[in-house]
gemmi code that builds the backbone of each chain (N, CA, C; Angstrom):
import gemmi

chains = {
    "A": [
        ("UNK", (7.579, 32.885, -3.071), (6.612, 33.916, -3.473), (5.484, 33.259, -4.276)),
        ("UNK", (4.304, 33.180, -3.712), (3.184, 32.562, -4.432), (2.405, 33.636, -5.185)),
        ("UNK", (2.152, 33.363, -6.445), (1.380, 34.304, -7.251), (0.262, 33.537, -7.960)),
        ("UNK", (-0.741, 34.302, -8.388), (-1.826, 33.714, -9.164), (-1.607, 34.080, -10.629)),
        ("UNK", (-1.708, 33.102, -11.497), (-1.476, 33.346, -12.919), (-2.783, 33.134, -13.680)),
        ("UNK", (-3.227, 34.172, -14.405), (-4.412, 34.046, -15.263), (-3.970, 33.553, -16.627)),
        ("UNK", (-4.607, 32.487, -17.077), (-4.190, 31.801, -18.306), (-5.239, 32.046, -19.392)),
        ("UNK", (-4.825, 32.500, -20.581), (-5.814, 32.737, -21.642), (-6.310, 31.423, -22.261)),
        ("UNK", (-7.459, 31.487, -22.908), (-8.093, 30.305, -23.516), (-7.091, 29.466, -24.310)),
        ("UNK", (-6.286, 30.139, -25.127), (-5.403, 29.441, -26.050), (-4.352, 28.580, -25.334)),
        ("UNK", (-4.056, 28.902, -24.065), (-3.032, 28.138, -23.337), (-3.620, 27.174, -22.310)),
        ("UNK", (-4.951, 27.117, -22.250), (-5.545, 26.282, -21.199), (-5.421, 24.797, -21.477)),
        ("UNK", (-5.023, 24.437, -22.700), (-4.742, 23.019, -22.970), (-3.592, 22.545, -22.081)),
        ("UNK", (-2.733, 23.493, -21.668), (-1.589, 23.118, -20.825), (-1.963, 23.049, -19.343)),
        ("UNK", (-3.086, 23.634, -18.973), (-3.441, 23.709, -17.547), (-4.692, 22.881, -17.243)),
        ("UNK", (-4.992, 21.950, -18.094), (-6.164, 21.109, -17.881), (-7.454, 21.915, -17.881)),
        ("UNK", (-7.469, 23.010, -18.649), (-8.675, 23.830, -18.762), (-8.794, 24.917, -17.702)),
        ("UNK", (-7.881, 24.936, -16.736), (-7.961, 25.941, -15.656), (-7.623, 27.331, -16.191)),
        ("UNK", (-8.433, 28.345, -15.808), (-8.140, 29.710, -16.253), (-7.258, 30.452, -15.270)),
        ("UNK", (-7.053, 29.879, -14.105), (-6.221, 30.513, -13.098), (-5.451, 29.435, -12.345)),
        ("UNK", (-4.126, 29.591, -12.268), (-3.304, 28.595, -11.569), (-2.338, 29.309, -10.628)),
        ("UNK", (-1.827, 28.574, -9.653), (-0.850, 29.118, -8.715), (0.559, 28.830, -9.231)),
        ("UNK", (1.469, 29.730, -8.913), (2.868, 29.486, -9.254), (3.727, 30.243, -8.262)),
        ("UNK", (5.054, 29.983, -8.293), (5.918, 30.730, -7.395), (7.188, 31.148, -8.125)),
        ("UNK", (7.838, 32.157, -7.557), (9.061, 32.687, -8.166), (9.227, 34.131, -7.727)),
        ("UNK", (10.442, 34.645, -7.880), (10.663, 36.031, -7.460), (10.710, 36.974, -8.664)),
        ("UNK", (10.714, 36.390, -9.873), (10.566, 37.227, -11.068), (9.789, 36.437, -12.123)),
        ("UNK", (9.504, 37.074, -13.245), (8.646, 36.445, -14.255), (9.280, 35.162, -14.799)),
        ("UNK", (10.602, 35.189, -15.008), (11.277, 33.994, -15.538), (11.088, 32.803, -14.593)),
        ("UNK", (11.226, 33.037, -13.285), (11.074, 31.936, -12.323), (9.633, 31.445, -12.265)),
        ("UNK", (8.697, 32.368, -12.385), (7.282, 31.972, -12.396), (7.011, 31.063, -13.601)),
        ("UNK", (7.585, 31.423, -14.741), (7.372, 30.613, -15.951), (8.033, 29.235, -15.802)),
        ("UNK", (9.231, 29.195, -15.212), (9.885, 27.895, -14.961), (9.022, 27.025, -14.056)),
        ("UNK", (8.461, 27.654, -13.026), (7.621, 26.914, -12.089), (6.349, 26.406, -12.780)),
        ("UNK", (5.770, 27.254, -13.646), (4.597, 26.825, -14.415), (4.943, 25.618, -15.279)),
        ("UNK", (6.101, 25.700, -15.929), (6.524, 24.638, -16.844), (6.678, 23.305, -16.105)),
        ("UNK", (7.124, 23.378, -14.839), (7.352, 22.137, -14.096), (6.047, 21.385, -13.842)),
        ("UNK", (4.920, 22.114, -13.846), (3.631, 21.447, -13.614), (2.722, 21.450, -14.837)),
        ("UNK", (3.013, 22.339, -15.790), (2.167, 22.445, -16.982), (3.081, 22.402, -18.207)),
        ("UNK", (3.530, 21.225, -18.491), (4.552, 21.030, -19.516), (4.136, 21.626, -20.860)),
        ("UNK", (5.073, 22.330, -21.473), (4.825, 22.892, -22.804), (4.463, 24.359, -22.784)),
        ("UNK", (4.121, 24.876, -21.609), (3.633, 26.259, -21.558), (4.785, 27.248, -21.797)),
        ("UNK", (5.978, 26.882, -21.352), (7.115, 27.812, -21.472), (7.398, 28.155, -22.936)),
        ("UNK", (7.329, 27.139, -23.784), (7.638, 27.363, -25.210), (6.640, 28.316, -25.858)),
        ("UNK", (5.454, 28.442, -25.256), (4.447, 29.348, -25.792), (4.687, 30.786, -25.333)),
        ("UNK", (5.534, 30.944, -24.325), (5.718, 32.262, -23.706), (7.094, 32.863, -23.965)),
        ("UNK", (8.078, 31.997, -24.114), (9.467, 32.460, -24.196), (10.099, 31.935, -25.476)),
        ("UNK", (10.816, 32.824, -26.145), (11.557, 32.396, -27.324), (12.935, 33.041, -27.270)),
        ("UNK", (13.959, 32.209, -27.391), (15.338, 32.675, -27.381), (15.622, 33.616, -26.218)),
        ("UNK", (15.162, 33.216, -25.049), (15.502, 33.943, -23.834), (14.738, 35.217, -23.572)),
        ("UNK", (13.750, 35.544, -24.432), (12.912, 36.690, -24.080), (11.451, 36.357, -24.366)),
        ("UNK", (10.583, 37.233, -23.906), (9.156, 36.975, -24.068), (8.791, 36.905, -25.539)),
        ("UNK", (7.951, 35.950, -25.864), (7.490, 35.786, -27.232), (6.670, 37.015, -27.639)),
        ("UNK", (6.851, 37.452, -28.907), (6.125, 38.655, -29.323), (4.618, 38.418, -29.432)),
        ("UNK", (4.194, 37.136, -29.438), (2.765, 36.855, -29.560), (2.010, 36.960, -28.235)),
        ("UNK", (2.720, 37.164, -27.130), (2.011, 37.241, -25.845), (2.352, 38.516, -25.093)),
        ("UNK", (1.387, 38.937, -24.275), (1.618, 40.001, -23.305), (1.573, 39.363, -21.924)),
        ("UNK", (2.536, 39.738, -21.069), (2.525, 39.269, -19.688), (2.502, 40.502, -18.791)),
        ("UNK", (1.596, 40.475, -17.845), (1.441, 41.605, -16.927), (1.685, 41.136, -15.504)),
        ("UNK", (2.343, 41.985, -14.699), (2.364, 41.775, -13.256), (1.420, 42.825, -12.694)),
        ("UNK", (0.345, 42.369, -12.094), (-0.755, 43.249, -11.692), (-1.214, 44.042, -12.915)),
        ("UNK", (-1.020, 45.367, -12.936), (-1.529, 46.143, -14.073), (-0.441, 46.519, -15.071)),
        ("UNK", (0.776, 46.046, -14.856), (1.877, 46.527, -15.682), (2.374, 45.495, -16.686)),
        ("UNK", (2.443, 45.902, -17.941), (3.019, 45.081, -19.010), (4.508, 44.923, -18.701)),
        ("UNK", (4.977, 43.689, -18.546), (6.369, 43.501, -18.123), (7.377, 43.923, -19.193)),
        ("UNK", (6.905, 44.126, -20.437), (7.843, 44.624, -21.463), (8.422, 45.976, -21.056)),
        ("UNK", (7.649, 46.705, -20.250), (8.114, 48.029, -19.808), (8.679, 47.963, -18.388)),
        ("UNK", (8.916, 46.749, -17.890), (9.365, 46.623, -16.494), (10.442, 45.551, -16.358)),
        ("UNK", (11.260, 45.422, -17.404), (12.381, 44.487, -17.301), (12.151, 43.133, -17.937)),
        ("UNK", (11.007, 42.942, -18.565), (10.743, 41.672, -19.260), (10.737, 40.501, -18.294)),
        ("UNK", (11.465, 39.438, -18.663), (11.476, 38.231, -17.833), (12.085, 38.482, -16.451)),
        ("UNK", (12.872, 39.559, -16.337), (13.498, 39.862, -15.049), (12.575, 40.659, -14.130)),
        ("UNK", (11.397, 41.035, -14.616), (10.475, 41.841, -13.804), (10.156, 41.115, -12.492)),
        ("UNK", (10.240, 41.831, -11.400), (10.052, 41.233, -10.070), (8.581, 40.934, -9.799)),
        ("UNK", (8.330, 39.860, -9.080), (6.978, 39.596, -8.577), (7.043, 39.409, -7.060)),
        ("UNK", (5.974, 39.819, -6.406), (5.891, 39.711, -4.945), (4.785, 38.733, -4.575)),
        ("UNK", (4.876, 38.256, -3.357), (3.845, 37.370, -2.829), (2.464, 38.001, -3.030)),
        ("UNK", (1.553, 37.246, -3.581), (0.183, 37.737, -3.744), (-0.071, 38.490, -5.042)),
        ("UNK", (0.976, 38.709, -5.847), (0.775, 39.403, -7.129), (-0.078, 38.563, -8.077)),
        ("UNK", (-0.697, 39.267, -9.017), (-1.402, 38.586, -10.097), (-0.585, 38.715, -11.371)),
        ("UNK", (-0.312, 37.581, -11.982), (0.363, 37.580, -13.283), (-0.693, 37.211, -14.319)),
        ("UNK", (-0.854, 38.076, -15.322), (-1.859, 37.818, -16.351), (-1.161, 37.604, -17.686)),
        ("UNK", (-1.554, 36.544, -18.359), (-1.041, 36.281, -19.708), (-2.183, 36.541, -20.687)),
        ("UNK", (-1.939, 37.349, -21.699), (-2.929, 37.554, -22.762), (-2.244, 37.371, -24.106)),
        ("UNK", (-2.966, 36.822, -25.088), (-2.388, 36.806, -26.420), (-2.311, 38.232, -26.941)),
        ("UNK", (-1.193, 38.613, -27.549), (-1.125, 39.933, -28.178), (-2.086, 39.931, -29.361)),
        ("UNK", (-2.853, 40.991, -29.518), (-3.733, 41.077, -30.682), (-3.080, 42.044, -31.659)),
        ("UNK", (-2.618, 41.484, -32.760), (-1.851, 42.274, -33.714), (-1.940, 41.644, -35.088)),
        ("UNK", (-1.432, 42.353, -36.062), (-1.434, 41.851, -37.428), (-1.282, 43.015, -38.369)),
        ("UNK", (-1.830, 42.857, -39.553), (-1.746, 43.967, -40.487), (-1.535, 43.475, -41.903)),
        ("UNK", (-1.619, 44.404, -42.810), (-1.589, 44.041, -44.228), (-0.166, 43.849, -44.716)),
        ("UNK", (0.800, 44.117, -43.841), (2.174, 44.143, -44.286), (2.671, 42.796, -44.782)),
        ("UNK", (3.015, 42.765, -46.044), (3.701, 41.606, -46.640), (4.576, 42.274, -47.661)),
        ("UNK", (5.567, 42.966, -47.140), (6.282, 43.955, -47.962), (6.905, 43.343, -49.209)),
        ("UNK", (7.315, 42.061, -49.073), (7.950, 41.447, -50.238), (6.955, 41.241, -51.373)),
        ("UNK", (5.651, 41.337, -51.051), (4.636, 41.126, -52.086), (4.195, 42.443, -52.740)),
        ("UNK", (4.611, 43.549, -52.159), (4.154, 44.832, -52.675), (4.836, 45.127, -54.014)),
        ("UNK", (4.058, 45.449, -54.990), (4.645, 45.814, -56.288), (4.328, 47.279, -56.555)),
        ("UNK", (5.244, 47.944, -57.149), (5.039, 49.346, -57.468), (4.756, 49.443, -58.964)),
        ("UNK", (3.657, 50.033, -59.302), (3.334, 50.117, -60.731), (3.478, 51.550, -61.220)),
    ],
    "B": [
        ("UNK", (-20.672, 31.057, -40.065), (-21.600, 32.179, -40.271), (-21.475, 33.180, -39.117)),
        ("UNK", (-21.273, 34.440, -39.488), (-21.311, 35.507, -38.488), (-22.637, 36.237, -38.641)),
        ("UNK", (-23.447, 36.195, -37.582), (-24.687, 36.957, -37.573), (-24.429, 38.210, -36.741)),
        ("UNK", (-24.657, 39.358, -37.346), (-24.241, 40.599, -36.695), (-25.217, 41.729, -36.984)),
        ("UNK", (-25.456, 42.556, -35.967), (-26.366, 43.694, -36.110), (-25.764, 44.743, -37.035)),
        ("UNK", (-26.630, 45.368, -37.811), (-26.200, 46.368, -38.780), (-25.463, 47.544, -38.118)),
        ("UNK", (-25.922, 47.977, -36.935), (-25.274, 49.140, -36.303), (-23.820, 48.824, -35.941)),
        ("UNK", (-23.530, 47.544, -35.642), (-22.151, 47.166, -35.304), (-21.268, 47.140, -36.565)),
        ("UNK", (-21.856, 46.680, -37.681), (-21.131, 46.720, -38.961), (-20.810, 48.174, -39.308)),
        ("UNK", (-21.816, 49.030, -39.182), (-21.629, 50.445, -39.508), (-20.548, 51.073, -38.627)),
        ("UNK", (-20.532, 50.694, -37.351), (-19.556, 51.280, -36.419), (-18.132, 50.866, -36.797)),
        ("UNK", (-17.949, 49.602, -37.201), (-16.604, 49.152, -37.605), (-16.144, 49.889, -38.865)),
        ("UNK", (-17.058, 50.025, -39.831), (-16.698, 50.691, -41.086), (-16.382, 52.165, -40.823)),
        ("UNK", (-17.188, 52.795, -39.974), (-16.944, 54.211, -39.642), (-15.573, 54.394, -39.020)),
        ("UNK", (-15.244, 53.493, -38.081), (-13.943, 53.570, -37.412), (-12.806, 53.398, -38.434)),
        ("UNK", (-12.963, 52.413, -39.323), (-11.921, 52.149, -40.330), (-11.737, 53.353, -41.256)),
        ("UNK", (-12.864, 53.958, -41.665), (-12.789, 55.135, -42.553), (-12.131, 56.317, -41.843)),
        ("UNK", (-12.460, 56.486, -40.585), (-11.937, 57.639, -39.841), (-10.423, 57.535, -39.665)),
        ("UNK", (-9.925, 56.312, -39.414), (-8.489, 56.148, -39.154), (-7.668, 55.982, -40.431)),
        ("UNK", (-8.338, 55.783, -41.569), (-7.636, 55.649, -42.841), (-6.710, 56.855, -43.029)),
        ("UNK", (-5.464, 56.744, -43.466), (-4.825, 55.548, -44.027), (-4.175, 54.614, -42.998)),
        ("UNK", (-4.282, 54.920, -41.704), (-3.764, 53.967, -40.721), (-4.771, 52.841, -40.534)),
        ("UNK", (-4.276, 51.696, -40.079), (-5.176, 50.583, -39.798), (-5.915, 50.845, -38.487)),
        ("UNK", (-7.204, 50.509, -38.485), (-8.034, 50.632, -37.284), (-8.270, 49.230, -36.729)),
        ("UNK", (-8.516, 49.138, -35.410), (-8.738, 47.820, -34.824), (-9.646, 47.914, -33.612)),
        ("UNK", (-10.260, 46.799, -33.278), (-11.144, 46.794, -32.121), (-11.774, 45.436, -31.897)),
        ("UNK", (-12.727, 45.425, -30.969), (-13.347, 44.187, -30.514), (-14.854, 44.385, -30.434)),
        ("UNK", (-15.615, 43.337, -30.742), (-17.026, 43.325, -30.399), (-17.200, 42.249, -29.332)),
        ("UNK", (-17.597, 42.694, -28.149), (-17.774, 41.754, -27.047), (-19.192, 41.213, -27.061)),
        ("UNK", (-19.347, 40.016, -26.547), (-20.675, 39.429, -26.416), (-20.674, 38.438, -25.273)),
        ("UNK", (-21.857, 38.020, -24.830), (-21.923, 37.061, -23.724), (-21.069, 35.830, -24.023)),
        ("UNK", (-20.297, 35.377, -23.023), (-19.387, 34.249, -23.223), (-20.151, 33.047, -23.771)),
        ("UNK", (-19.634, 32.465, -24.832), (-20.224, 31.269, -25.412), (-21.442, 31.518, -26.282)),
        ("UNK", (-21.844, 32.797, -26.452), (-23.086, 33.093, -27.171), (-22.898, 33.215, -28.680)),
        ("UNK", (-21.674, 33.582, -29.105), (-21.406, 33.868, -30.514), (-22.227, 35.057, -31.015)),
        ("UNK", (-22.603, 35.969, -30.100), (-23.472, 37.102, -30.457), (-22.782, 38.413, -30.092)),
        ("UNK", (-22.217, 39.117, -31.106), (-21.536, 40.377, -30.795), (-22.536, 41.448, -30.356)),
        ("UNK", (-22.220, 42.134, -29.262), (-23.178, 43.114, -28.741), (-22.563, 44.461, -28.428)),
        ("UNK", (-21.323, 44.461, -27.959), (-20.753, 45.708, -27.455), (-19.550, 46.083, -28.306)),
        ("UNK", (-19.611, 47.316, -28.870), (-18.561, 47.811, -29.773), (-17.463, 48.478, -28.954)),
        ("UNK", (-16.230, 47.999, -29.117), (-15.105, 48.579, -28.378), (-14.001, 48.932, -29.366)),
        ("UNK", (-13.832, 50.239, -29.584), (-12.745, 50.720, -30.434), (-11.445, 50.607, -29.670)),
        ("UNK", (-10.403, 50.065, -30.277), (-9.125, 49.973, -29.581), (-8.120, 50.924, -30.232)),
        ("UNK", (-7.144, 51.335, -29.420), (-6.043, 52.150, -29.947), (-5.121, 51.236, -30.750)),
        ("UNK", (-4.760, 51.653, -31.960), (-3.700, 50.953, -32.679), (-2.373, 51.534, -32.203)),
        ("UNK", (-1.679, 50.776, -31.342), (-0.447, 51.282, -30.741), (0.627, 51.540, -31.803)),
        ("UNK", (0.460, 50.926, -32.984), (1.453, 51.110, -34.044), (1.190, 52.360, -34.884)),
        ("UNK", (-0.055, 52.815, -34.887), (-0.467, 53.955, -35.742), (0.178, 53.864, -37.112)),
        ("UNK", (-0.108, 52.755, -37.787), (0.594, 52.452, -39.028), (-0.395, 52.085, -40.122)),
        ("UNK", (-0.059, 52.385, -41.387), (-0.926, 51.957, -42.492), (-0.767, 50.477, -42.832)),
        ("UNK", (0.227, 49.798, -42.245), (0.462, 48.396, -42.612), (0.499, 47.452, -41.419)),
        ("UNK", (0.269, 47.949, -40.216), (0.367, 47.071, -39.049), (-0.550, 47.584, -37.963)),
        ("UNK", (-1.062, 46.651, -37.150), (-1.808, 47.094, -35.972), (-1.425, 46.233, -34.790)),
        ("UNK", (-1.525, 46.806, -33.624), (-1.333, 46.061, -32.382), (-2.163, 46.752, -31.318)),
        ("UNK", (-2.967, 45.982, -30.611), (-3.723, 46.576, -29.505), (-2.729, 47.144, -28.499)),
        ("UNK", (-3.034, 48.322, -27.977), (-2.244, 48.873, -26.887), (-2.373, 47.909, -25.703)),
        ("UNK", (-1.248, 47.432, -25.169), (-1.314, 46.315, -24.211), (-2.019, 46.702, -22.912)),
        ("UNK", (-1.845, 47.951, -22.483), (-2.487, 48.377, -21.233), (-3.997, 48.485, -21.421)),
        ("UNK", (-4.404, 49.063, -22.556), (-5.836, 49.156, -22.846), (-6.432, 47.752, -22.991)),
        ("UNK", (-5.679, 46.867, -23.633), (-6.185, 45.500, -23.821), (-6.435, 44.814, -22.483)),
        ("UNK", (-5.528, 45.004, -21.536), (-5.719, 44.376, -20.220), (-7.011, 44.882, -19.575)),
        ("UNK", (-7.232, 46.203, -19.655), (-8.450, 46.780, -19.063), (-9.701, 46.211, -19.727)),
        ("UNK", (-9.672, 46.158, -21.058), (-10.849, 45.688, -21.797), (-11.098, 44.204, -21.534)),
        ("UNK", (-10.022, 43.407, -21.504), (-10.178, 41.957, -21.261), (-10.687, 41.703, -19.842)),
        ("UNK", (-10.212, 42.507, -18.878), (-10.705, 42.350, -17.504), (-12.173, 42.710, -17.399)),
        ("UNK", (-12.561, 43.793, -18.107), (-13.966, 44.207, -18.067), (-14.851, 43.128, -18.693)),
        ("UNK", (-14.369, 42.528, -19.783), (-15.153, 41.453, -20.410), (-15.280, 40.275, -19.454)),
        ("UNK", (-14.177, 39.933, -18.806), (-14.180, 38.818, -17.865), (-15.178, 39.057, -16.739)),
        ("UNK", (-15.172, 40.289, -16.215), (-16.061, 40.629, -15.095), (-17.522, 40.571, -15.518)),
        ("UNK", (-17.790, 40.869, -16.810), (-19.170, 40.888, -17.297), (-19.552, 39.546, -17.928)),
        ("UNK", (-18.678, 38.540, -17.764), (-18.896, 37.231, -18.383), (-19.088, 37.357, -19.893)),
        ("UNK", (-18.204, 38.153, -20.486), (-18.221, 38.342, -21.936), (-16.929, 37.785, -22.540)),
        ("UNK", (-16.947, 37.640, -23.843), (-15.736, 37.254, -24.559), (-15.600, 38.079, -25.819)),
        ("UNK", (-14.404, 38.025, -26.454), (-14.210, 38.741, -27.720), (-14.836, 37.938, -28.867)),
        ("UNK", (-16.086, 38.257, -29.215), (-16.788, 37.487, -30.257), (-16.232, 37.852, -31.636)),
        ("UNK", (-15.947, 39.149, -31.816), (-15.354, 39.612, -33.085), (-14.089, 40.400, -32.766)),
        ("UNK", (-13.027, 40.125, -33.514), (-11.821, 40.968, -33.470), (-11.688, 41.535, -34.877)),
        ("UNK", (-11.731, 42.868, -34.987), (-11.702, 43.451, -36.330), (-10.489, 44.349, -36.521)),
        ("UNK", (-10.069, 44.463, -37.769), (-9.092, 45.489, -38.128), (-9.259, 45.814, -39.597)),
        ("UNK", (-8.612, 46.889, -40.012), (-8.761, 47.303, -41.403), (-7.462, 47.108, -42.168)),
        ("UNK", (-7.618, 46.874, -43.461), (-6.509, 46.965, -44.408), (-6.816, 48.195, -45.257)),
        ("UNK", (-5.829, 49.046, -45.428), (-6.145, 50.331, -46.054), (-5.720, 50.418, -47.513)),
        ("UNK", (-4.951, 49.430, -47.979), (-4.529, 49.464, -49.384), (-4.663, 48.107, -50.059)),
        ("UNK", (-5.082, 47.103, -49.296), (-5.176, 45.746, -49.846), (-6.554, 45.170, -49.544)),
        ("UNK", (-6.818, 43.971, -50.087), (-8.142, 43.384, -49.917), (-8.374, 42.946, -48.469)),
        ("UNK", (-9.658, 42.701, -48.160), (-10.039, 42.305, -46.800), (-9.827, 40.809, -46.625)),
        ("UNK", (-8.564, 40.403, -46.695), (-8.212, 38.993, -46.528), (-7.040, 38.921, -45.557)),
        ("UNK", (-7.032, 37.946, -44.628), (-5.965, 37.912, -43.618), (-4.575, 37.746, -44.235)),
        ("UNK", (-3.648, 38.576, -43.794), (-2.261, 38.477, -44.258), (-1.554, 37.393, -43.453)),
        ("UNK", (-0.341, 37.081, -43.847), (0.430, 36.103, -43.068), (0.645, 36.590, -41.642)),
        ("UNK", (0.839, 37.903, -41.496), (1.015, 38.448, -40.142), (-0.256, 38.232, -39.331)),
        ("UNK", (-1.416, 38.506, -39.946), (-2.691, 38.313, -39.243), (-2.831, 36.873, -38.763)),
        ("UNK", (-2.461, 35.941, -39.638), (-2.641, 34.520, -39.325), (-1.696, 34.106, -38.197)),
        ("UNK", (-0.449, 34.614, -38.247), (0.515, 34.186, -37.233), (0.136, 34.692, -35.844)),
        ("UNK", (-0.575, 35.832, -35.784), (-0.962, 36.360, -34.480), (-2.318, 35.852, -34.000)),
        ("UNK", (-3.117, 35.285, -34.899), (-4.492, 34.940, -34.520), (-4.504, 33.887, -33.416)),
        ("UNK", (-5.018, 34.239, -32.257), (-4.930, 33.304, -31.130), (-6.239, 33.183, -30.365)),
        ("UNK", (-7.335, 33.577, -30.988), (-8.643, 33.372, -30.367), (-9.442, 32.464, -31.295)),
        ("UNK", (-9.347, 31.139, -31.084), (-10.002, 30.215, -32.026), (-11.525, 30.352, -32.051)),
        ("UNK", (-12.092, 30.965, -31.004), (-13.554, 31.117, -30.970), (-14.020, 32.442, -31.567)),
        ("UNK", (-13.065, 33.300, -31.943), (-13.458, 34.629, -32.427), (-13.690, 34.621, -33.935)),
        ("UNK", (-14.530, 35.552, -34.374), (-14.654, 35.845, -35.801), (-13.667, 36.974, -36.090)),
        ("UNK", (-12.781, 36.746, -37.044), (-11.837, 37.792, -37.432), (-12.443, 38.561, -38.603)),
        ("UNK", (-12.823, 39.809, -38.355), (-13.458, 40.614, -39.393), (-12.433, 41.586, -39.967)),
        ("UNK", (-12.353, 41.618, -41.290), (-11.471, 42.573, -41.954), (-12.295, 43.547, -42.768)),
        ("UNK", (-11.944, 44.814, -42.634), (-12.588, 45.872, -43.397), (-11.524, 46.455, -44.302)),
        ("UNK", (-11.800, 46.510, -45.600), (-10.837, 47.174, -46.473), (-11.367, 48.548, -46.855)),
        ("UNK", (-10.502, 49.542, -46.710), (-10.874, 50.918, -47.065), (-10.126, 51.367, -48.316)),
        ("UNK", (-9.616, 50.386, -49.102), (-8.801, 50.770, -50.271), (-9.611, 51.547, -51.300)),
        ("UNK", (-10.929, 51.242, -51.381), (-11.790, 51.973, -52.304), (-12.634, 52.949, -51.494)),
        ("UNK", (-12.507, 54.254, -51.756), (-13.248, 55.230, -50.935), (-14.762, 55.102, -51.085)),
        ("UNK", (-15.224, 54.494, -52.186), (-16.664, 54.426, -52.443), (-17.302, 53.139, -51.917)),
        ("UNK", (-16.516, 52.059, -51.895), (-17.103, 50.747, -51.603), (-16.578, 50.207, -50.277)),
        ("UNK", (-17.484, 49.789, -49.413), (-17.075, 49.156, -48.156), (-16.910, 47.669, -48.398)),
        ("UNK", (-15.745, 47.156, -48.027), (-15.478, 45.730, -48.203), (-15.286, 45.146, -46.808)),
        ("UNK", (-16.156, 44.216, -46.430), (-16.098, 43.667, -45.071), (-16.300, 42.157, -45.157)),
        ("UNK", (-15.324, 41.409, -44.636), (-15.400, 39.946, -44.718), (-15.018, 39.343, -43.371)),
        ("UNK", (-15.475, 38.108, -43.131), (-15.254, 37.478, -41.830), (-14.593, 36.114, -41.996)),
        ("UNK", (-13.729, 35.785, -41.030), (-12.945, 34.548, -41.097), (-12.855, 33.898, -39.732)),
        ("UNK", (-12.654, 32.595, -39.759), (-12.176, 31.865, -38.583), (-10.713, 31.566, -38.851)),
        ("UNK", (-9.881, 31.716, -37.842), (-8.462, 31.378, -38.000), (-8.096, 30.455, -36.837)),
        ("UNK", (-7.922, 29.166, -37.144), (-7.640, 28.167, -36.113), (-6.384, 27.404, -36.519)),
        ("UNK", (-5.398, 27.416, -35.637), (-4.126, 26.720, -35.902), (-3.538, 27.093, -37.255)),
        ("UNK", (-3.606, 28.367, -37.585), (-3.003, 28.826, -38.835), (-3.849, 28.567, -40.072)),
        ("UNK", (-5.028, 27.953, -39.900), (-5.911, 27.676, -41.031), (-6.987, 28.753, -41.120)),
        ("UNK", (-7.123, 29.357, -42.293), (-8.104, 30.414, -42.499), (-9.325, 29.850, -43.210)),
        ("UNK", (-10.512, 30.102, -42.679), (-11.706, 29.773, -43.462), (-12.655, 30.964, -43.442)),
        ("UNK", (-13.018, 31.388, -44.645), (-13.952, 32.509, -44.741), (-15.354, 32.008, -44.423)),
        ("UNK", (-16.188, 32.885, -43.886), (-17.550, 32.496, -43.542), (-18.507, 33.588, -44.017)),
        ("UNK", (-19.762, 33.208, -44.299), (-20.733, 34.230, -44.702), (-21.100, 35.134, -43.534)),
        ("UNK", (-21.521, 36.353, -43.870), (-21.966, 37.308, -42.851), (-23.450, 37.565, -43.066)),
        ("UNK", (-24.227, 37.395, -42.010), (-25.643, 37.738, -42.077), (-25.846, 39.007, -41.254)),
        ("UNK", (-26.257, 40.085, -41.932), (-26.470, 41.344, -41.225), (-27.951, 41.451, -40.869)),
        ("UNK", (-28.220, 41.688, -39.592), (-29.614, 41.746, -39.131), (-29.859, 43.081, -38.435)),
        ("UNK", (-31.121, 43.489, -38.394), (-31.463, 44.731, -37.690), (-31.456, 44.492, -36.183)),
        ("UNK", (-31.864, 43.288, -35.779), (-31.825, 42.929, -34.358), (-31.651, 41.420, -34.275)),
        ("UNK", (-31.213, 40.935, -33.089), (-31.000, 39.498, -32.953), (-32.285, 38.768, -32.589)),
        ("UNK", (-33.367, 39.533, -32.417), (-34.585, 38.934, -31.870), (-35.073, 37.757, -32.714)),
        ("UNK", (-35.001, 37.926, -34.032), (-35.554, 36.869, -34.892), (-34.468, 36.100, -35.646)),
        ("UNK", (-33.208, 36.371, -35.303), (-32.146, 35.799, -36.130), (-32.080, 34.275, -35.997)),
        ("UNK", (-32.640, 33.719, -34.889), (-32.601, 32.262, -34.719), (-33.507, 31.567, -35.732)),
        ("UNK", (-34.411, 32.323, -36.378), (-35.297, 31.708, -37.361), (-34.558, 31.442, -38.666)),
        ("UNK", (-33.360, 32.043, -38.786), (-32.600, 31.838, -40.011), (-33.136, 32.650, -41.170)),
        ("UNK", (-34.005, 33.637, -40.882), (-34.541, 34.476, -41.949), (-33.392, 35.100, -42.721)),
        ("UNK", (-33.505, 35.120, -44.011), (-32.382, 35.578, -44.821), (-32.848, 36.683, -45.760)),
        ("UNK", (-33.677, 37.568, -45.228), (-34.238, 38.615, -46.077), (-33.436, 39.897, -46.009)),
        ("UNK", (-32.278, 39.830, -45.325), (-31.441, 41.026, -45.217), (-30.167, 40.769, -46.004)),
        ("UNK", (-29.831, 41.644, -46.924), (-28.640, 41.390, -47.736), (-27.363, 41.407, -46.909)),
        ("UNK", (-26.408, 40.605, -47.328), (-25.113, 40.591, -46.650), (-24.383, 41.907, -46.898)),
        ("UNK", (-23.450, 42.193, -45.987), (-22.634, 43.403, -46.146), (-21.752, 43.256, -47.367)),
        ("UNK", (-21.460, 44.363, -47.985), (-20.525, 44.326, -49.118), (-19.324, 45.192, -48.804)),
    ],
}
model = gemmi.Model(1)
for chain_id, residues in chains.items():
    chain = gemmi.Chain(chain_id)
    for i, (resn, *xyz) in enumerate(residues, 1):
        res = gemmi.Residue()
        res.name, res.seqid = resn, gemmi.SeqId(i, " ")
        for name, pos in zip(("N", "CA", "C"), xyz):
            atom = gemmi.Atom()
            atom.name, atom.element = name, gemmi.Element(name[0])
            atom.pos, atom.b_iso = gemmi.Position(*pos), 0.0
            res.add_atom(atom)
        chain.add_residue(res)
    model.add_chain(chain)
structure = gemmi.Structure()
structure.add_model(model)
structure.setup_entities()
């Protein structure tokens, strides 16, 4: 199953600057393994302890895979896999909050 | 240095005030590589929280695709802190993954005073930068500094 993977700026150091690369696999986990075999180091940026890293969003076509089985989400020939950095943060540093 | 039009500053502050006490967030898009914010895009805070924000992932995909199609990039990524100063928290730093973006924080902790500051966050390193507010970008290349910075 050949798919096209869109790579965000922050991960293009692993793809020689390419914003779009080819990969194969029948689910997201296999696609990431295949990417890793040619773009060493990329897997560690995407997967932590067997699930998707909270710092990234991975989509198959238009669907966030977090709502479609995560790493087990199926991909078909010709699908587009898009990786985006999650944009998140906040003022929360609860251990620093003091109550007066 | 972040050079930014006054109407865009006003739009970010308005959004932050409206969503207070929840954190507000969004993007200012601009031509790729230009460092010039032009298009104001309010984003949904999927967390709807006073202490955390996260772009709704589906909306983010749509917005990022639209920017890509228009040859734009996220020049500014902004969010508000509603009870603390406009300085990046550890959470903000750990998530910051656009080394070319200006991270703008708006604090709404004081109802009377708008606090707006800008940062670069690269590899976990935070550096604050001055903000130059201009009425238009037409003359901003001259470096004219007759417009007061945002407070």
